[in-house]
C-alpha positions in Angstrom: -8.4 -52.8 -60.9 -8.4 -50.9 -64.7 -5.2 -50.2 -66.6 -5.1 -47.0 -68.2 -2.0 -45.3 -70.2 -1.1 -41.8 -68.8 -2.2 -39.1 -71.1 0.8 -38.1 -73.0 2.6 -35.1 -71.0 0.6 -35.9 -67.9 3.8 -37.0 -65.6 5.8 -33.8 -66.8 2.6 -32.1 -65.7 2.7 -33.5 -62.4 6.7 -32.9 -61.7 6.3 -29.4 -62.2 3.5 -28.8 -60.2 5.4 -30.8 -57.5 8.3 -28.7 -58.1 6.7 -25.0 -58.7 4.4 -25.8 -55.2 6.8 -27.4 -53.0 10.6 -26.7 -53.8 9.5 -23.5 -54.5 6.4 -23.0 -52.0 4.2 -21.4 -54.6 1.1 -20.5 -52.8 -1.7 -22.9 -54.1 -5.5 -21.1 -54.1 -7.5 -24.4 -53.5 -11.6 -24.9 -53.7 -12.4 -22.7 -50.3 -11.0 -19.2 -50.6 -9.4 -17.8 -47.6 -9.4 -14.2 -46.5 -6.1 -13.2 -48.1 -6.3 -14.7 -51.5 -7.1 -11.9 -53.3 -4.2 -9.7 -51.7 -1.6 -12.8 -51.9 -2.7 -13.1 -55.9 -2.6 -9.7 -56.5 1.1 -9.4 -55.4 1.9 -12.4 -58.1 0.1 -10.5 -60.6 -1.7 -7.1 -60.8 -3.4 -7.8 -63.5 -4.2 -4.9 -66.4 -5.1 -1.7 -65.2 -7.6 -0.9 -68.2 -9.3 -2.1 -70.7 -7.3 -0.1 -73.3 -3.5 -1.7 -71.7 -5.8 -5.4 -72.3 -6.3 -4.8 -75.9 -3.0 -3.5 -76.5 -0.9 -5.9 -75.0 -3.0 -8.8 -73.6 -5.1 -9.7 -77.0 -2.6 -9.6 -79.5 -0.6 -12.5 -77.9 -3.9 -14.7 -76.9 -5.2 -15.0 -80.5 -1.8 -15.3 -81.6 -1.8 -18.3 -79.5 -5.3 -19.1 -81.0 -2.9 -19.2 -84.4 -4.7 -15.7 -85.7 -2.3 -13.0 -87.6 -5.0 -10.4 -88.2 -2.3 -7.9 -85.6 0.6 -9.0 -87.8 2.6 -5.9 -89.5 1.1 -5.6 -92.8 -1.8 -7.6 -93.2 -5.1 -5.6 -93.7 -8.2 -5.5 -92.0 -11.0 -6.4 -94.2 -13.8 -4.9 -91.9 -12.9 -1.4 -90.1 -16.3 -0.3 -89.3 -16.6 -4.0 -87.1 -13.6 -2.7 -85.4 -14.8 0.6 -84.8 -18.0 -0.7 -83.8 -16.1 -3.1 -81.3 -14.4 0.2 -79.8 -17.7 1.8 -79.2 -19.4 -1.0 -77.1 -16.4 -1.3 -75.5 -16.3 2.3 -74.5 -20.1 2.3 -73.4 -19.4 -0.6 -71.1 -16.7 1.4 -69.3 -19.4 4.0 -68.7 
């Protein structure tokens, strides 16, 4: 037998899973997908309706979680042509 320390936060993570999946009865999507998985998951979260909605609502939150601050008011973006080029690429990808 090999003894190793339990990683920090692991026990709390398992406890949260036990509560969410066990007591609350949240659906579990395992490795074998059942036919009703898409409909059940869409009832839980409808997802982003468009690339524009994602860019406005979700992307800035993800960037902030990664420690970036470009989206904060008053901050000046130094490369506007990069944004314009990316916007044009996204529009072309939708076509």
